[in-house]
FILUM-990099 format. One record per atom (N, C-alpha, C): x, y, z; residue number from 0; atom name. Coordinates in nm, 4 decimals. Layout:
BEGIN
<atom X="X" Y="Y" Z="Z" resi="NUM" name="CA"/>
...
***
This chain:
BEGIN
<atom X="-0.1994" Y="-0.3357" Z="-0.4899" resi="0" name="N"/>
<atom X="-0.2810" Y="-0.2229" Z="-0.5242" resi="0" name="CA"/>
<atom X="-0.2597" Y="-0.1162" Z="-0.4173" resi="0" name="C"/>
<atom X="-0.2184" Y="-0.0007" Z="-0.4576" resi="1" name="N"/>
<atom X="-0.1950" Y="0.1101" Z="-0.3666" resi="1" name="CA"/>
<atom X="-0.3176" Y="0.2001" Z="-0.3650" resi="1" name="C"/>
<atom X="-0.3741" Y="0.2244" Z="-0.2475" resi="2" name="N"/>
<atom X="-0.4907" Y="0.3133" Z="-0.2411" resi="2" name="CA"/>
<atom X="-0.4532" Y="0.4554" Z="-0.2796" resi="2" name="C"/>
<atom X="-0.5432" Y="0.5210" Z="-0.3491" resi="3" name="N"/>
<atom X="-0.5231" Y="0.6590" Z="-0.3917" resi="3" name="CA"/>
<atom X="-0.6013" Y="0.7509" Z="-0.2983" resi="3" name="C"/>
<atom X="-0.5394" Y="0.8555" Z="-0.2508" resi="4" name="N"/>
<atom X="-0.6043" Y="0.9482" Z="-0.1587" resi="4" name="CA"/>
<atom X="-0.6967" Y="1.0405" Z="-0.2360" resi="4" name="C"/>
<atom X="-0.8121" Y="1.0679" Z="-0.1765" resi="5" name="N"/>
<atom X="-0.9084" Y="1.1554" Z="-0.2408" resi="5" name="CA"/>
<atom X="-0.9946" Y="1.2261" Z="-0.1382" resi="5" name="C"/>
<atom X="-1.0833" Y="1.3115" Z="-0.1897" resi="6" name="N"/>
<atom X="-1.1740" Y="1.3882" Z="-0.1056" resi="6" name="CA"/>
<atom X="-1.3140" Y="1.3799" Z="-0.1654" resi="6" name="C"/>
<atom X="-1.4136" Y="1.3605" Z="-0.0810" resi="7" name="N"/>
<atom X="-1.5528" Y="1.3562" Z="-0.1270" resi="7" name="CA"/>
<atom X="-1.5948" Y="1.4979" Z="-0.1639" resi="7" name="C"/>
<atom X="-1.6393" Y="1.5167" Z="-0.2896" resi="8" name="N"/>
<atom X="-1.6790" Y="1.6513" Z="-0.3327" resi="8" name="CA"/>
<atom X="-1.8273" Y="1.6604" Z="-0.3645" resi="8" name="C"/>
<atom X="-1.8970" Y="1.5446" Z="-0.3731" resi="9" name="N"/>
<atom X="-2.0394" Y="1.5477" Z="-0.4017" resi="9" name="CA"/>
<atom X="-2.1043" Y="1.4217" Z="-0.3463" resi="9" name="C"/>
<atom X="-2.2231" Y="1.4390" Z="-0.2888" resi="10" name="N"/>
<atom X="-2.3008" Y="1.3262" Z="-0.2367" resi="10" name="CA"/>
<atom X="-2.4353" Y="1.3236" Z="-0.3056" resi="10" name="C"/>
<atom X="-2.4907" Y="1.2100" Z="-0.3110" resi="11" name="N"/>
<atom X="-2.6226" Y="1.1911" Z="-0.3709" resi="11" name="CA"/>
<atom X="-2.6417" Y="1.0411" Z="-0.3824" resi="11" name="C"/>
<atom X="-2.7008" Y="0.9979" Z="-0.4924" resi="12" name="N"/>
<atom X="-2.7088" Y="0.8529" Z="-0.5126" resi="12" name="CA"/>
<atom X="-2.5707" Y="0.7967" Z="-0.5430" resi="12" name="C"/>
<atom X="-2.4846" Y="0.8820" Z="-0.5936" resi="13" name="N"/>
<atom X="-2.3456" Y="0.8448" Z="-0.6183" resi="13" name="CA"/>
<atom X="-2.2540" Y="0.9395" Z="-0.5426" resi="13" name="C"/>
<atom X="-2.1369" Y="0.8885" Z="-0.5051" resi="14" name="N"/>
<atom X="-2.0350" Y="0.9737" Z="-0.4457" resi="14" name="CA"/>
<atom X="-1.9401" Y="1.0174" Z="-0.5558" resi="14" name="C"/>
<atom X="-1.9034" Y="1.1426" Z="-0.5551" resi="15" name="N"/>
<atom X="-1.7996" Y="1.1904" Z="-0.6459" resi="15" name="CA"/>
<atom X="-1.6785" Y="1.2210" Z="-0.5609" resi="15" name="C"/>
<atom X="-1.5674" Y="1.1587" Z="-0.5969" resi="16" name="N"/>
<atom X="-1.4433" Y="1.1730" Z="-0.5219" resi="16" name="CA"/>
<atom X="-1.3369" Y="1.2315" Z="-0.6130" resi="16" name="C"/>
<atom X="-1.2744" Y="1.3402" Z="-0.5670" resi="17" name="N"/>
<atom X="-1.1630" Y="1.3971" Z="-0.6419" resi="17" name="CA"/>
<atom X="-1.0348" Y="1.3384" Z="-0.5853" resi="17" name="C"/>
<atom X="-0.9587" Y="1.2705" Z="-0.6688" resi="18" name="N"/>
<atom X="-0.8334" Y="1.2089" Z="-0.6264" resi="18" name="CA"/>
<atom X="-0.7242" Y="1.3138" Z="-0.6186" resi="18" name="C"/>
<atom X="-0.6171" Y="1.2808" Z="-0.5488" resi="19" name="N"/>
<atom X="-0.5063" Y="1.3758" Z="-0.5341" resi="19" name="CA"/>
<atom X="-0.4419" Y="1.4083" Z="-0.6687" resi="19" name="C"/>
<atom X="-0.4605" Y="1.3206" Z="-0.7676" resi="20" name="N"/>
<atom X="-0.4059" Y="1.3461" Z="-0.9004" resi="20" name="CA"/>
<atom X="-0.4905" Y="1.4445" Z="-0.9794" resi="20" name="C"/>
<atom X="-0.6131" Y="1.4717" Z="-0.9299" resi="21" name="N"/>
<atom X="-0.7028" Y="1.5634" Z="-1.0000" resi="21" name="CA"/>
<atom X="-0.8167" Y="1.4925" Z="-1.0695" resi="21" name="C"/>
<atom X="-0.8052" Y="1.3636" Z="-1.0908" resi="22" name="N"/>
<atom X="-0.9115" Y="1.2864" Z="-1.1560" resi="22" name="CA"/>
<atom X="-1.0314" Y="1.2751" Z="-1.0618" resi="22" name="C"/>
<atom X="-1.1480" Y="1.2539" Z="-1.1217" resi="23" name="N"/>
<atom X="-1.2697" Y="1.2369" Z="-1.0427" resi="23" name="CA"/>
<atom X="-1.3257" Y="1.0977" Z="-1.0678" resi="23" name="C"/>
<atom X="-1.3770" Y="1.0397" Z="-0.9601" resi="24" name="N"/>
<atom X="-1.4321" Y="0.9048" Z="-0.9664" resi="24" name="CA"/>
<atom X="-1.5739" Y="0.9102" Z="-0.9108" resi="24" name="C"/>
<atom X="-1.6664" Y="0.8442" Z="-0.9804" resi="25" name="N"/>
<atom X="-1.8037" Y="0.8335" Z="-0.9308" resi="25" name="CA"/>
<atom X="-1.8300" Y="0.6884" Z="-0.8963" resi="25" name="C"/>
<atom X="-1.8799" Y="0.6681" Z="-0.7755" resi="26" name="N"/>
<atom X="-1.9101" Y="0.5332" Z="-0.7290" resi="26" name="CA"/>
<atom X="-2.0452" Y="0.5347" Z="-0.6581" resi="26" name="C"/>
<atom X="-2.1135" Y="0.4193" Z="-0.6554" resi="27" name="N"/>
<atom X="-2.2372" Y="0.4140" Z="-0.5776" resi="27" name="CA"/>
<atom X="-2.2086" Y="0.4447" Z="-0.4311" resi="27" name="C"/>
<atom X="-2.3035" Y="0.5065" Z="-0.3668" resi="28" name="N"/>
<atom X="-2.2859" Y="0.5451" Z="-0.2268" resi="28" name="CA"/>
<atom X="-2.2712" Y="0.4204" Z="-0.1416" resi="28" name="C"/>
<atom X="-2.1598" Y="0.4106" Z="-0.0688" resi="29" name="N"/>
<atom X="-2.1299" Y="0.2913" Z="0.0078" resi="29" name="CA"/>
<atom X="-2.1311" Y="0.3142" Z="0.1571" resi="29" name="C"/>
<atom X="-2.0872" Y="0.4263" Z="0.2019" resi="30" name="N"/>
<atom X="-2.0732" Y="0.4544" Z="0.3441" resi="30" name="CA"/>
<atom X="-2.1315" Y="0.5907" Z="0.3746" resi="30" name="C"/>
<atom X="-2.1452" Y="0.6192" Z="0.5004" resi="31" name="N"/>
<atom X="-2.1953" Y="0.7487" Z="0.5413" resi="31" name="CA"/>
<atom X="-2.0800" Y="0.8486" Z="0.5422" resi="31" name="C"/>
<atom X="-2.0500" Y="0.9007" Z="0.4264" resi="32" name="N"/>
<atom X="-1.9409" Y="0.9969" Z="0.4123" resi="32" name="CA"/>
<atom X="-1.9991" Y="1.1358" Z="0.3906" resi="32" name="C"/>
<atom X="-1.9305" Y="1.2358" Z="0.4432" resi="33" name="N"/>
<atom X="-1.9737" Y="1.3737" Z="0.4293" resi="33" name="CA"/>
<atom X="-1.8853" Y="1.4456" Z="0.3288" resi="33" name="C"/>
<atom X="-1.9309" Y="1.5621" Z="0.2871" resi="34" name="N"/>
<atom X="-1.8499" Y="1.6439" Z="0.1965" resi="34" name="CA"/>
<atom X="-1.7197" Y="1.6816" Z="0.2646" resi="34" name="C"/>
<atom X="-1.6098" Y="1.6694" Z="0.1938" resi="35" name="N"/>
<atom X="-1.4791" Y="1.7065" Z="0.2465" resi="35" name="CA"/>
<atom X="-1.4084" Y="1.5944" Z="0.3205" resi="35" name="C"/>
<atom X="-1.4734" Y="1.4794" Z="0.3399" resi="36" name="N"/>
<atom X="-1.4081" Y="1.3678" Z="0.4080" resi="36" name="CA"/>
<atom X="-1.2937" Y="1.3135" Z="0.3233" resi="36" name="C"/>
<atom X="-1.1833" Y="1.2824" Z="0.3893" resi="37" name="N"/>
<atom X="-1.0693" Y="1.2212" Z="0.3208" resi="37" name="CA"/>
<atom X="-1.0958" Y="1.0710" Z="0.3101" resi="37" name="C"/>
<atom X="-1.0748" Y="1.0171" Z="0.1927" resi="38" name="N"/>
<atom X="-1.0955" Y="0.8745" Z="0.1686" resi="38" name="CA"/>
<atom X="-0.9774" Y="0.8191" Z="0.0900" resi="38" name="C"/>
<atom X="-0.9664" Y="0.6883" Z="0.0896" resi="39" name="N"/>
<atom X="-0.8651" Y="0.6191" Z="0.0096" resi="39" name="CA"/>
<atom X="-0.9373" Y="0.5236" Z="-0.0835" resi="39" name="C"/>
<atom X="-0.9120" Y="0.5370" Z="-0.2118" resi="40" name="N"/>
<atom X="-0.9805" Y="0.4599" Z="-0.3137" resi="40" name="CA"/>
<atom X="-0.8888" Y="0.3479" Z="-0.3617" resi="40" name="C"/>
<atom X="-0.9374" Y="0.2250" Z="-0.3501" resi="41" name="N"/>
<atom X="-0.8630" Y="0.1090" Z="-0.4018" resi="41" name="CA"/>
<atom X="-0.9129" Y="0.0826" Z="-0.5428" resi="41" name="C"/>
<atom X="-0.8325" Y="0.1168" Z="-0.6403" resi="42" name="N"/>
<atom X="-0.8718" Y="0.1056" Z="-0.7808" resi="42" name="CA"/>
<atom X="-0.8046" Y="-0.0153" Z="-0.8435" resi="42" name="C"/>
<atom X="-0.8829" Y="-0.0982" Z="-0.9100" resi="43" name="N"/>
<atom X="-0.8318" Y="-0.2171" Z="-0.9771" resi="43" name="CA"/>
<atom X="-0.8065" Y="-0.1811" Z="-1.1236" resi="43" name="C"/>
<atom X="-0.6793" Y="-0.1676" Z="-1.1584" resi="44" name="N"/>
<atom X="-0.6435" Y="-0.1260" Z="-1.2939" resi="44" name="CA"/>
<atom X="-0.6659" Y="-0.2352" Z="-1.3978" resi="44" name="C"/>
<atom X="-0.6689" Y="-0.3618" Z="-1.3575" resi="45" name="N"/>
<atom X="-0.6917" Y="-0.4687" Z="-1.4537" resi="45" name="CA"/>
<atom X="-0.8370" Y="-0.4729" Z="-1.4994" resi="45" name="C"/>
<atom X="-0.9299" Y="-0.4439" Z="-1.4092" resi="46" name="N"/>
<atom X="-1.0723" Y="-0.4445" Z="-1.4433" resi="46" name="CA"/>
<atom X="-1.1289" Y="-0.3041" Z="-1.4614" resi="46" name="C"/>
<atom X="-1.0473" Y="-0.2029" Z="-1.4282" resi="47" name="N"/>
<atom X="-1.0867" Y="-0.0620" Z="-1.4415" resi="47" name="CA"/>
<atom X="-1.2113" Y="-0.0292" Z="-1.3592" resi="47" name="C"/>
<atom X="-1.2102" Y="-0.0758" Z="-1.2332" resi="48" name="N"/>
<atom X="-1.3213" Y="-0.0483" Z="-1.1422" resi="48" name="CA"/>
<atom X="-1.2668" Y="-0.0114" Z="-1.0051" resi="48" name="C"/>
<atom X="-1.3494" Y="0.0563" Z="-0.9271" resi="49" name="N"/>
<atom X="-1.3158" Y="0.0866" Z="-0.7887" resi="49" name="CA"/>
<atom X="-1.3544" Y="-0.0342" Z="-0.7056" resi="49" name="C"/>
<atom X="-1.2562" Y="-0.0936" Z="-0.6365" resi="50" name="N"/>
<atom X="-1.2831" Y="-0.2126" Z="-0.5558" resi="50" name="CA"/>
<atom X="-1.3391" Y="-0.1778" Z="-0.4193" resi="50" name="C"/>
<atom X="-1.2759" Y="-0.0826" Z="-0.3513" resi="51" name="N"/>
<atom X="-1.3162" Y="-0.0450" Z="-0.2164" resi="51" name="CA"/>
<atom X="-1.2890" Y="0.1018" Z="-0.1937" resi="51" name="C"/>
<atom X="-1.3604" Y="0.1555" Z="-0.0961" resi="52" name="N"/>
<atom X="-1.3332" Y="0.2906" Z="-0.0494" resi="52" name="CA"/>
<atom X="-1.3149" Y="0.2820" Z="0.1007" resi="52" name="C"/>
<atom X="-1.2011" Y="0.3295" Z="0.1468" resi="53" name="N"/>
<atom X="-1.1704" Y="0.3281" Z="0.2895" resi="53" name="CA"/>
<atom X="-1.1730" Y="0.4696" Z="0.3424" resi="53" name="C"/>
<atom X="-1.2247" Y="0.4845" Z="0.4644" resi="54" name="N"/>
<atom X="-1.2125" Y="0.6129" Z="0.5316" resi="54" name="CA"/>
<atom X="-1.0683" Y="0.6259" Z="0.5797" resi="54" name="C"/>
<atom X="-1.0325" Y="0.7446" Z="0.6229" resi="55" name="N"/>
<atom X="-0.8953" Y="0.7659" Z="0.6689" resi="55" name="CA"/>
<atom X="-0.8636" Y="0.6775" Z="0.7896" resi="55" name="C"/>
<atom X="-0.9614" Y="0.6606" Z="0.8770" resi="56" name="N"/>
<atom X="-0.9417" Y="0.5769" Z="0.9955" resi="56" name="CA"/>
<atom X="-0.9238" Y="0.4301" Z="0.9562" resi="56" name="C"/>
<atom X="-1.0037" Y="0.3811" Z="0.8614" resi="57" name="N"/>
<atom X="-0.9894" Y="0.2425" Z="0.8160" resi="57" name="CA"/>
<atom X="-0.8538" Y="0.2191" Z="0.7505" resi="57" name="C"/>
<atom X="-0.8078" Y="0.3183" Z="0.6746" resi="58" name="N"/>
<atom X="-0.6787" Y="0.3051" Z="0.6066" resi="58" name="CA"/>
<atom X="-0.5645" Y="0.2949" Z="0.7065" resi="58" name="C"/>
<atom X="-0.5644" Y="0.3812" Z="0.8076" resi="59" name="N"/>
<atom X="-0.4561" Y="0.3791" Z="0.9063" resi="59" name="CA"/>
<atom X="-0.4629" Y="0.2540" Z="0.9931" resi="59" name="C"/>
<atom X="-0.5836" Y="0.2038" Z="1.0212" resi="60" name="N"/>
<atom X="-0.5973" Y="0.0785" Z="1.0954" resi="60" name="CA"/>
<atom X="-0.5407" Y="-0.0358" Z="1.0140" resi="60" name="C"/>
<atom X="-0.5693" Y="-0.0383" Z="0.8857" resi="61" name="N"/>
<atom X="-0.5183" Y="-0.1427" Z="0.7958" resi="61" name="CA"/>
<atom X="-0.3668" Y="-0.1335" Z="0.7849" resi="61" name="C"/>
<atom X="-0.3148" Y="-0.0108" Z="0.7804" resi="62" name="N"/>
<atom X="-0.1700" Y="0.0106" Z="0.7692" resi="62" name="CA"/>
<atom X="-0.0975" Y="-0.0378" Z="0.8954" resi="62" name="C"/>
<atom X="-0.1584" Y="-0.0151" Z="1.0118" resi="63" name="N"/>
<atom X="-0.0967" Y="-0.0560" Z="1.1377" resi="63" name="CA"/>
<atom X="-0.0987" Y="-0.2064" Z="1.1565" resi="63" name="C"/>
<atom X="-0.1954" Y="-0.2729" Z="1.0965" resi="64" name="N"/>
<atom X="-0.2052" Y="-0.4177" Z="1.1131" resi="64" name="CA"/>
<atom X="-0.1437" Y="-0.4897" Z="0.9934" resi="64" name="C"/>
<atom X="-0.0281" Y="-0.4446" Z="0.9519" resi="65" name="N"/>
<atom X="0.0370" Y="-0.5015" Z="0.8347" resi="65" name="CA"/>
<atom X="0.0896" Y="-0.6415" Z="0.8587" resi="65" name="C"/>
<atom X="0.0859" Y="-0.6865" Z="0.9788" resi="66" name="N"/>
<atom X="0.1314" Y="-0.8222" Z="1.0070" resi="66" name="CA"/>
<atom X="0.2015" Y="-0.8311" Z="1.1409" resi="66" name="C"/>
<atom X="0.2403" Y="-0.9487" Z="1.1708" resi="67" name="N"/>
<atom X="0.3078" Y="-0.9740" Z="1.2976" resi="67" name="CA"/>
<atom X="0.4524" Y="-0.9289" Z="1.2880" resi="67" name="C"/>
<atom X="0.4989" Y="-0.8588" Z="1.3893" resi="68" name="N"/>
<atom X="0.6395" Y="-0.8209" Z="1.3918" resi="68" name="CA"/>
<atom X="0.7194" Y="-0.9409" Z="1.4393" resi="68" name="C"/>
<atom X="0.8196" Y="-0.9740" Z="1.3652" resi="69" name="N"/>
<atom X="0.9016" Y="-1.0898" Z="1.3976" resi="69" name="CA"/>
<atom X="1.0147" Y="-1.0482" Z="1.4893" resi="69" name="C"/>
<atom X="1.0327" Y="-1.1219" Z="1.5966" resi="70" name="N"/>
<atom X="1.1460" Y="-1.1007" Z="1.6853" resi="70" name="CA"/>
<atom X="1.2475" Y="-1.2084" Z="1.6480" resi="70" name="C"/>
<atom X="1.3268" Y="-1.1777" Z="1.5485" resi="71" name="N"/>
<atom X="1.4178" Y="-1.2746" Z="1.4901" resi="71" name="CA"/>
<atom X="1.5463" Y="-1.2827" Z="1.5710" resi="71" name="C"/>
<atom X="1.5792" Y="-1.4020" Z="1.6123" resi="72" name="N"/>
<atom X="1.7029" Y="-1.4247" Z="1.6857" resi="72" name="CA"/>
<atom X="1.8030" Y="-1.4855" Z="1.5875" resi="72" name="C"/>
<atom X="1.9098" Y="-1.4124" Z="1.5616" resi="73" name="N"/>
<atom X="2.0101" Y="-1.4576" Z="1.4660" resi="73" name="CA"/>
<atom X="2.1183" Y="-1.5374" Z="1.5377" resi="73" name="C"/>
<atom X="2.1762" Y="-1.6342" Z="1.4675" resi="74" name="N"/>
<atom X="2.2842" Y="-1.7104" Z="1.5285" resi="74" name="CA"/>
<atom X="2.4069" Y="-1.6216" Z="1.5525" resi="74" name="C"/>
<atom X="2.4956" Y="-1.6603" Z="1.6455" resi="75" name="N"/>
<atom X="2.6104" Y="-1.5746" Z="1.6802" resi="75" name="CA"/>
<atom X="2.7076" Y="-1.5521" Z="1.5647" resi="75" name="C"/>
<atom X="2.7146" Y="-1.6426" Z="1.4714" resi="76" name="N"/>
<atom X="2.8090" Y="-1.6281" Z="1.3598" resi="76" name="CA"/>
<atom X="2.7545" Y="-1.5382" Z="1.2494" resi="76" name="C"/>
<atom X="2.6334" Y="-1.4852" Z="1.2630" resi="77" name="N"/>
<atom X="2.5686" Y="-1.4092" Z="1.1565" resi="77" name="CA"/>
<atom X="2.6456" Y="-1.2833" Z="1.1177" resi="77" name="C"/>
<atom X="2.7052" Y="-1.2130" Z="1.2134" resi="78" name="N"/>
<atom X="2.7745" Y="-1.0877" Z="1.1859" resi="78" name="CA"/>
<atom X="2.9204" Y="-1.1057" Z="1.1458" resi="78" name="C"/>
<atom X="2.9704" Y="-1.2273" Z="1.1513" resi="79" name="N"/>
<atom X="3.1097" Y="-1.2513" Z="1.1150" resi="79" name="CA"/>
<atom X="3.1278" Y="-1.2375" Z="0.9644" resi="79" name="C"/>
<atom X="3.2454" Y="-1.1941" Z="0.9198" resi="80" name="N"/>
<atom X="3.2695" Y="-1.1839" Z="0.7756" resi="80" name="CA"/>
<atom X="3.2613" Y="-1.3217" Z="0.7111" resi="80" name="C"/>
<atom X="3.2048" Y="-1.3243" Z="0.5935" resi="81" name="N"/>
<atom X="3.1847" Y="-1.4515" Z="0.5247" resi="81" name="CA"/>
<atom X="3.2986" Y="-1.4747" Z="0.4262" resi="81" name="C"/>
<atom X="3.4052" Y="-1.5399" Z="0.4711" resi="82" name="N"/>
<atom X="3.5170" Y="-1.5712" Z="0.3829" resi="82" name="CA"/>
<atom X="3.4769" Y="-1.6778" Z="0.2810" resi="82" name="C"/>
<atom X="3.3841" Y="-1.7599" Z="0.3184" resi="83" name="N"/>
<atom X="3.3421" Y="-1.8696" Z="0.2322" resi="83" name="CA"/>
<atom X="3.2411" Y="-1.8259" Z="0.1267" resi="83" name="C"/>
<atom X="3.1891" Y="-1.7034" Z="0.1353" resi="84" name="N"/>
<atom X="3.0809" Y="-1.6612" Z="0.0470" resi="84" name="CA"/>
<atom X="3.1260" Y="-1.6402" Z="-0.0973" resi="84" name="C"/>
<atom X="3.2499" Y="-1.5951" Z="-0.1188" resi="85" name="N"/>
<atom X="3.2969" Y="-1.5688" Z="-0.2546" resi="85" name="CA"/>
<atom X="3.4138" Y="-1.6616" Z="-0.2834" resi="85" name="C"/>
<atom X="3.3963" Y="-1.7452" Z="-0.3817" resi="86" name="N"/>
<atom X="3.5016" Y="-1.8352" Z="-0.4241" resi="86" name="CA"/>
<atom X="3.5448" Y="-1.7896" Z="-0.5630" resi="86" name="C"/>
<atom X="3.6724" Y="-1.7564" Z="-0.5799" resi="87" name="N"/>
<atom X="3.7226" Y="-1.7022" Z="-0.7074" resi="87" name="CA"/>
<atom X="3.7044" Y="-1.7995" Z="-0.8211" resi="87" name="C"/>
<atom X="3.7074" Y="-1.9275" Z="-0.7959" resi="88" name="N"/>
<atom X="3.6900" Y="-2.0251" Z="-0.9034" resi="88" name="CA"/>
<atom X="3.5449" Y="-2.0346" Z="-0.9458" resi="88" name="C"/>
<atom X="3.4528" Y="-2.0186" Z="-0.8496" resi="89" name="N"/>
<atom X="3.3103" Y="-2.0281" Z="-0.8817" resi="89" name="CA"/>
<atom X="3.2635" Y="-1.8969" Z="-0.9438" resi="89" name="C"/>
<atom X="3.3121" Y="-1.7844" Z="-0.8941" resi="90" name="N"/>
<atom X="3.2712" Y="-1.6519" Z="-0.9427" resi="90" name="CA"/>
<atom X="3.3929" Y="-1.5797" Z="-0.9997" resi="90" name="C"/>
<atom X="3.4302" Y="-1.6082" Z="-1.1246" resi="91" name="N"/>
<atom X="3.5503" Y="-1.5458" Z="-1.1791" resi="91" name="CA"/>
<atom X="3.5358" Y="-1.3947" Z="-1.2001" resi="91" name="C"/>
<atom X="3.4160" Y="-1.3416" Z="-1.1996" resi="92" name="N"/>
<atom X="3.3952" Y="-1.2001" Z="-1.2239" resi="92" name="CA"/>
<atom X="3.4352" Y="-1.1191" Z="-1.1012" resi="92" name="C"/>
<atom X="3.4252" Y="-1.1758" Z="-0.9849" resi="93" name="N"/>
<atom X="3.4575" Y="-1.1056" Z="-0.8612" resi="93" name="CA"/>
<atom X="3.6076" Y="-1.1030" Z="-0.8419" resi="93" name="C"/>
<atom X="3.6629" Y="-0.9840" Z="-0.8227" resi="94" name="N"/>
<atom X="3.8060" Y="-0.9746" Z="-0.7974" resi="94" name="CA"/>
<atom X="3.8289" Y="-0.9480" Z="-0.6486" resi="94" name="C"/>
<atom X="3.9150" Y="-1.0259" Z="-0.5891" resi="95" name="N"/>
<atom X="3.9409" Y="-1.0103" Z="-0.4469" resi="95" name="CA"/>
<atom X="4.0632" Y="-0.9274" Z="-0.4232" resi="95" name="C"/>
***
């Protein structure tokens, strides 16, 4: 699910958010958001509901913590040409 960027355009018992596509979404008030605040809306298309609303800071924090960076150590033969990878008898479509 890709969050959709939007802007808070109305506050009250419900928040009205205008998405970057131009559509408007109304959701119950969840956070202390002000008019004009940038938000990211996580919309569930299978259930047709708004799952979460993230502030810009929450979105960037979530984006930065995408996981552990792997320090992968490759074996020395990894960069060598693979003569064994294509066998003409096994793969007749490949022309050498």
